[in-house]
Structures are given as structure tokens and as C-alpha cells.
Kinemage of the C-alpha trace (Angstrom):
@kinemage 1
@onewidth
@group {chain A} dominant
@subgroup {mainchain}
@vectorlist {calphas} color= white
{ca met a 1} P -0.259 0.259 0.129
{ca trp a 2} L 2.625 2.510 -1.211
{ca ser a 3} L 0.056 4.860 -2.312
{ca ile a 4} L -0.658 5.478 1.186
{ca gly a 5} L 2.335 4.432 3.017
{ca tyr a 6} L 0.512 1.713 4.601
{ca arg a 7} L -1.123 4.365 7.441
{ca ile a 8} L -4.101 2.094 8.290
{ca tyr a 9} L -3.104 1.546 12.128
{ca asp a 10} L -3.288 5.377 13.157
{ca arg a 11} L -6.461 6.941 11.409
{ca pro a 12} L -9.975 5.408 11.528
{ca pro a 13} L -10.682 3.238 8.409
{ca glu a 14} L -13.707 5.728 7.252
{ca val a 15} L -10.503 7.737 6.095
{ca trp a 16} L -8.264 5.575 4.404
{ca ile a 17} L -10.574 3.627 2.747
{ca arg a 18} L -11.511 6.564 1.172
{ca glu a 19} L -7.900 7.217 -0.068
{ca ala a 20} L -8.162 3.913 -2.103
{ca ile a 21} L -7.426 4.269 -5.645
{ca pro a 22} L -8.321 2.584 -9.327
{ca glu a 23} L -5.348 1.112 -11.419
{ca asn a 24} L -5.629 3.965 -14.392
{ca asp a 25} L -4.781 6.608 -11.253
{ca arg a 26} L -2.014 9.009 -12.309
{ca phe a 27} L 0.055 7.324 -9.074
{ca ile a 28} L -0.116 3.894 -10.994
{ca thr a 29} L 0.271 5.001 -14.744
{ca thr a 30} L 3.289 7.106 -14.003
{ca phe a 31} L 5.249 3.693 -12.914
{ca gly a 32} L 4.052 2.141 -16.332
{ca glu a 33} L 5.542 4.730 -18.419
{ca leu a 34} L 8.449 4.552 -16.507
{ca ala a 35} L 8.893 0.974 -16.830
{ca gly a 36} L 9.118 0.890 -20.516
{ca glu a 37} L 11.247 3.992 -20.622
{ca leu a 38} L 14.120 2.049 -18.269
{ca glu a 39} L 12.914 -1.272 -20.197
{ca met a 40} L 12.368 -3.360 -17.017
{ca val a 41} L 9.565 -4.499 -14.540
{ca ile a 42} L 8.319 -2.165 -12.139
{ca gly a 43} L 6.159 -3.257 -9.278
{ca ile a 44} L 3.872 -0.843 -7.325
{ca thr a 45} L 1.487 -1.380 -4.795
{ca phe a 46} L -1.135 0.462 -3.709
{ca leu a 47} L -4.868 0.672 -2.030
{ca glu a 48} L -7.000 -0.252 -4.851
{ca ala a 49} L -10.365 0.932 -4.944
{ca ala a 50} L -12.707 -2.163 -5.379
{ca ser a 51} L -16.569 -2.741 -5.780
{ca ala a 52} L -17.028 -2.866 -1.996
{ca glu a 53} L -14.150 -2.231 0.221
{ca pro a 54} L -10.645 -2.140 -1.021
{ca arg a 55} L -7.927 -4.280 -1.765
{ca asn a 56} L -4.038 -4.484 -0.851
{ca thr a 57} L -2.895 -4.764 -4.236
{ca leu a 58} L 0.499 -5.160 -6.271
{ca leu a 59} L 0.747 -4.082 -9.868
{ca met a 60} L 3.833 -5.244 -12.266
{ca phe a 61} L 4.562 -3.345 -15.180
{ca asp a 62} L 6.943 -4.869 -18.204
{ca arg a 63} L 8.678 -2.405 -20.606
{ca his a 64} L 6.034 -3.543 -23.113
{ca gly a 65} L 2.993 -2.120 -21.051
{ca gly a 66} L 2.272 -5.857 -19.733
{ca lys a 67} L 0.534 -6.298 -16.682
{ca ala a 68} L 0.011 -8.540 -13.807
{ca phe a 69} L -2.005 -7.861 -10.792
{ca tyr a 70} L -1.949 -9.524 -7.349
{ca ser a 71} L -4.215 -8.779 -4.721
{ca lys a 72} L -3.516 -9.853 -0.929
{ca val a 73} L -5.103 -13.023 -0.065
{ca his a 74} L -4.013 -13.573 3.655
{ca thr a 75} L -5.338 -10.364 4.843
{ca cys a 76} L -5.017 -9.941 8.660
{ca asp a 77} L -8.067 -10.412 9.750
{ca phe a 78} L -7.485 -9.961 13.286
{ca asp a 79} L -6.723 -6.699 12.966
{ca val a 80} L -7.878 -3.433 10.747
{ca glu a 81} L -6.785 -5.433 7.249
{ca arg a 82} L -10.344 -6.917 7.760
{ca his a 83} L -11.648 -3.710 5.986
{ca leu a 84} L -9.674 -5.051 3.134
{ca val a 85} L -11.450 -7.293 0.436
{ca pro a 86} L -8.955 -10.390 0.174
{ca gly a 87} L -7.543 -11.885 -3.136
{ca ser a 88} L -8.557 -14.929 -4.678
{ca asp a 89} L -5.343 -16.364 -6.228
{ca phe a 90} L -2.123 -16.484 -6.945
{ca pro a 91} L -1.214 -15.780 -10.386
{ca val a 92} L 2.072 -16.026 -12.177
{ca ala a 93} L 2.759 -13.965 -15.305
{ca glu a 94} L 5.770 -13.933 -17.593
{ca leu a 95} L 6.918 -10.262 -17.299
{ca asp a 96} L 9.493 -9.003 -20.322
{ca thr a 97} L 12.779 -7.142 -19.111
{ca ala a 98} L 15.718 -6.157 -21.519
{ca ala a 99} L 17.534 -8.880 -19.748
{ca gly a 100} L 14.427 -11.534 -21.095
{ca lys a 101} L 11.181 -12.898 -20.019
{ca val a 102} L 11.067 -13.807 -16.286
{ca lys a 103} L 7.871 -16.006 -14.668
{ca thr a 104} L 7.020 -13.803 -11.897
{ca gly a 105} L 4.460 -14.011 -9.045
{ca ala a 106} L 4.050 -12.248 -5.557
{ca met a 107} L 2.581 -12.951 -1.780
{ca ile a 108} L 2.191 -9.795 0.366
{ca cys a 109} L 3.537 -9.583 3.855
{ca tyr a 110} L 1.161 -11.704 5.800
{ca asp a 111} L 0.916 -14.210 3.159
{ca arg a 112} L 4.836 -15.234 3.418
{ca glu a 113} L 3.531 -16.824 6.861
{ca phe a 114} L 1.971 -18.994 4.761
{ca pro a 115} L 3.836 -22.079 2.826
{ca glu a 116} L 1.011 -22.590 0.672
{ca ser a 117} L 1.647 -18.898 -0.528
{ca ala a 118} L 4.737 -19.570 -2.181
{ca arg a 119} L 4.246 -23.338 -3.127
{ca ile a 120} L 1.224 -22.529 -5.325
{ca leu a 121} L 3.489 -19.785 -6.957
{ca met a 122} L 6.261 -22.286 -7.563
{ca leu a 123} L 3.588 -24.874 -9.105
{ca lys a 124} L 2.396 -22.304 -11.344
{ca gly a 125} L 6.111 -21.691 -12.893
{ca ala a 126} L 7.308 -18.841 -10.766
{ca glu a 127} L 11.088 -18.374 -11.248
{ca ile a 128} L 10.837 -14.747 -8.704
{ca ile a 129} L 8.726 -14.128 -5.916
{ca leu a 130} L 8.124 -10.307 -5.409
{ca val a 131} L 7.535 -9.744 -1.509
{ca pro a 132} L 6.181 -6.430 -0.267
{ca asn a 133} L 6.437 -6.036 3.310
{ca ala a 134} L 5.293 -4.189 6.226
{ca cys a 135} L 6.354 -5.892 9.502
{ca pro a 136} L 9.730 -6.228 11.918
{ca met a 137} L 11.667 -8.481 9.811
{ca glu a 138} L 13.145 -10.301 12.268
{ca ile a 139} L 15.544 -13.360 12.341
{ca asn a 140} L 12.610 -15.739 12.245
{ca arg a 141} L 10.361 -14.114 9.393
{ca ile a 142} L 13.966 -13.824 7.369
{ca phe a 143} L 14.902 -17.096 7.859
{ca gln a 144} L 11.386 -18.252 6.920
{ca leu a 145} L 11.857 -16.691 3.623
{ca arg a 146} L 14.602 -18.789 3.208
{ca val a 147} L 13.270 -21.867 3.412
{ca arg a 148} L 10.676 -20.679 0.938
{ca ala a 149} L 13.349 -20.034 -1.430
{ca phe a 150} L 15.077 -23.499 -0.777
{ca glu a 151} L 12.272 -25.500 -1.175
{ca asn a 152} L 10.804 -24.337 -3.749
{ca met a 153} L 13.880 -23.403 -5.421
{ca val a 154} L 12.669 -19.645 -6.249
{ca gly a 155} L 14.298 -16.719 -6.030
{ca ile a 156} L 12.631 -14.303 -3.593
{ca ala a 157} L 12.846 -10.525 -3.308
{ca thr a 158} L 11.278 -8.893 -0.365
{ca cys a 159} L 11.096 -4.985 0.023
{ca asn a 160} L 10.066 -3.657 3.479
{ca tyr a 161} L 9.533 -0.143 4.919
{ca pro a 162} L 12.493 1.057 6.537
{ca his a 163} L 12.954 2.024 10.264
{ca gly a 164} L 10.554 5.158 11.095
{ca gln a 165} L 7.639 3.353 9.603
{ca pro a 166} L 5.083 2.270 12.462
{ca asp a 167} L 6.250 -1.171 13.430
{ca cys a 168} L 8.782 -1.696 10.914
{ca asn a 169} L 12.899 -2.015 10.260
{ca gly a 170} L 14.095 -2.490 7.075
{ca his a 171} L 16.220 -5.339 6.500
{ca ser a 172} L 14.613 -6.412 3.128
{ca thr a 173} L 16.471 -9.392 1.923
{ca ala a 174} L 16.863 -11.120 -1.624
{ca phe a 175} L 17.603 -15.027 -2.187
{ca asp a 176} L 18.501 -16.850 -5.675
{ca gly a 177} L 16.899 -20.335 -4.526
{ca ile a 178} L 20.136 -22.092 -5.497
{ca ala a 179} L 21.243 -23.867 -2.362
{ca trp a 180} L 24.057 -26.090 -4.052
{ca arg a 181} L 26.633 -25.591 -6.840
{ca glu a 182} L 28.284 -28.460 -8.516
{ca ser a 183} L 31.623 -26.474 -7.979
{ca asp a 184} L 30.963 -26.251 -4.369
{ca pro a 185} L 31.802 -29.213 -1.802
{ca val a 186} L 29.064 -27.822 0.587
{ca ser a 187} L 25.804 -26.033 0.509
{ca arg a 188} L 25.929 -22.428 0.010
{ca asp a 189} L 23.975 -19.295 1.685
{ca met a 190} L 21.170 -18.145 -0.802
{ca leu a 191} L 21.135 -14.507 0.698
{ca leu a 192} L 22.270 -12.066 -2.077
{ca val a 193} L 21.502 -8.715 -0.399
{ca glu a 194} L 20.349 -7.829 3.083
{ca ala a 195} L 19.527 -4.312 3.718
{ca arg a 196} L 20.045 -2.052 6.630
{ca glu a 197} L 17.247 0.092 8.620
{ca ala a 198} L 17.282 3.109 6.435
{ca glu a 199} L 15.594 3.799 3.404
{ca gly a 200} L 17.582 3.290 0.297
{ca ile a 201} L 18.182 1.611 -3.020
{ca tyr a 202} L 19.510 -1.977 -3.244
{ca thr a 203} L 20.412 -4.254 -6.042
{ca ala a 204} L 20.140 -8.245 -6.334
{ca val a 205} L 21.363 -9.816 -9.315
{ca phe a 206} L 19.516 -13.276 -9.571
{ca pro a 207} L 21.567 -15.792 -11.991
{ca ile a 208} L 18.297 -16.832 -13.579
{ca asp a 209} L 19.757 -18.976 -15.921
{ca glu a 210} L 21.803 -20.991 -13.443
{ca leu a 211} L 18.357 -21.030 -11.530
{ca arg a 212} L 16.312 -22.696 -14.181
{ca lys a 213} L 19.355 -25.271 -14.864
{ca tyr a 214} L 19.246 -26.074 -11.342
{ca arg a 215} L 15.307 -26.581 -11.088
{ca ser a 216} L 15.471 -28.729 -13.816
{ca thr a 217} L 17.619 -31.123 -12.063
{ca glu a 218} L 17.413 -30.992 -8.345
{ca phe a 219} L 15.141 -32.749 -5.965
{ca his a 220} L 13.034 -30.339 -4.366
{ca gly a 221} L 10.010 -28.024 -5.910
{ca asn a 222} L 7.461 -30.687 -7.399
{ca ala a 223} L 9.877 -33.095 -8.470
{ca tyr a 224} L 8.677 -35.851 -5.717
{ca arg a 225} L 6.000 -34.717 -4.381
{ca his a 226} L 2.448 -36.548 -3.237
{ca pro a 227} L -0.309 -34.214 -3.888
{ca gly a 228} L -2.807 -37.421 -3.549
{ca lys a 229} L -2.028 -37.893 0.036
{ca tyr a 230} L -2.397 -34.040 0.679
{ca his a 231} L -5.909 -34.342 1.538
{ca ala a 232} L -5.668 -32.311 4.938
{ca leu a 233} L -4.033 -29.409 3.371
{ca ile a 234} L -7.284 -28.655 1.467
{ca ser a 235} L -9.911 -29.561 4.326
{ca arg a 236} L -11.754 -26.552 5.682
{ca glu a 237} L -11.944 -27.557 9.092
{ca ile a 238} L -10.461 -25.692 11.739
{ca his a 239} L -10.103 -27.228 15.143
{ca glu a 240} L -8.803 -25.918 18.590
{ca pro a 241} L -6.594 -24.684 19.678
{ca phe a 242} L -6.782 -22.437 16.047
{ca leu a 243} L -10.480 -21.579 16.279
{ca arg a 244} L -11.092 -17.679 15.975
{ca arg a 245} L -14.260 -15.637 16.012
{ca asp a 246} L -12.734 -13.399 13.398
{ca tyr a 247} L -11.500 -15.662 10.842
{ca arg a 248} L -13.395 -15.427 7.449
{ca glu a 249} L -12.807 -17.154 4.090
């Protein structure tokens, strides 16, 4: 929700809900023009005006005007995000950059707490997952992203609000998803970059060709799964100790 700075905790919902904007708002289209000028993919998050209540949405532009939308599926319904409409799917788009086409997906903040989010994106072919974020990125959450990259053999790039924004601390990260190299006798650190707490511009170079080769030979991802045995994963039943009165589908 970069369009409003994710300011939903210090103001009444009726105030920030009015700040939702459509996809053709000038705030959004400016980034589409910039994507074409720079021949790159640009992702912009915003509070999207919807038919009822707004959505927490990421829109990605590529250099030829291609678009990919994603709305946050796992809204924080235990908090003020209960005023948002949840997304219904995890789409993957093949976005065109000057360096070639890359299959890209997204999960927003709380989505990364659920292994299903990254797993579905991997199953749909995502090579890079973008993670816009607004919360403290402490050791466990950073480790969580490392695990998502490792088990799905996918690159993950997270952009978090810097220190100074409410309940945020920077520490944006990028993991390339490649745990082993033939030339190395032991596993390697997949971390490409970890930002500090201050606002800044950080560059992570993903070896996409190497990642594609790695995915074609290694044993994680979808190589040896047994989806026919995972019936409990799609059950709608919820039992103690996980019953919550504010849960919504």
C-alpha cells in the first residue's frame, strides 16, 4: 500500500478507505510509463478501489506495457485489515525485461507466513517471487523467506518499509533459491543482499539461467511431491487451538 504509506493503524478506517485509487490513477500509470522508459519490470503497491471495500494490491508493469495484478490473499483479519477484500488467487505472469522474460509472482506481507503461498506460485511456474512487506523483519521472518526459497527453488525478493515507519525496521532481503552448486562441496548461502534499516536502493543480481538449470535437476519443488496424499491441506475444518472468531474465508 505504498500509495498511502500503509497508514491504516493510526487513522480511522473510514478515512484511509477513501484514499483507495483505481488502476488507471495517475499515481499508478506513472510507473507503467517508467517501466517502458527503463525497459524493466516495476512493481507498485497501492490501496486499490474495489466494488465494496478496497484491496491491498500489487501491480507489475513490464517494458511493453504488460500488466500483472495480485491482491493480498491472507489479509490480517485479526486487525484493521479486516476492512480489506482478500484476493482469491496467486497468479504468475511472464514479464518482459531487457534481460529477457521472467515468470514472476507475488505474496504480500502476511502471505509469506503460509507455505502454501510460495508453493502455489512455484507450481504455477514462478521463478522470482516479489514480497512487498510492512512489519518487523526479525531473524525468524527472514529465515522463513530463506526456507521458502530453498524448498521451492525460487528466487525471493522482499521490500520492507524502513525503520521509522510504524512497526517496521527495513532489512529487505533477496534469496536466489540455489542451495548447491556443482563446483562447491557444501551448501551455500542463498542470500544475495540484506538491507540495513534505512531507506535506500539495493541491487540483487539473480542468476536466472543457473536457477533454471538447477530447478531442472534438483529434488525440491515439484519433483517428488505426493499431492494425492495431502488431503488435509485442502480441508476447511479448523479445530482447537486454532479456532478464531474473526476468521473469514
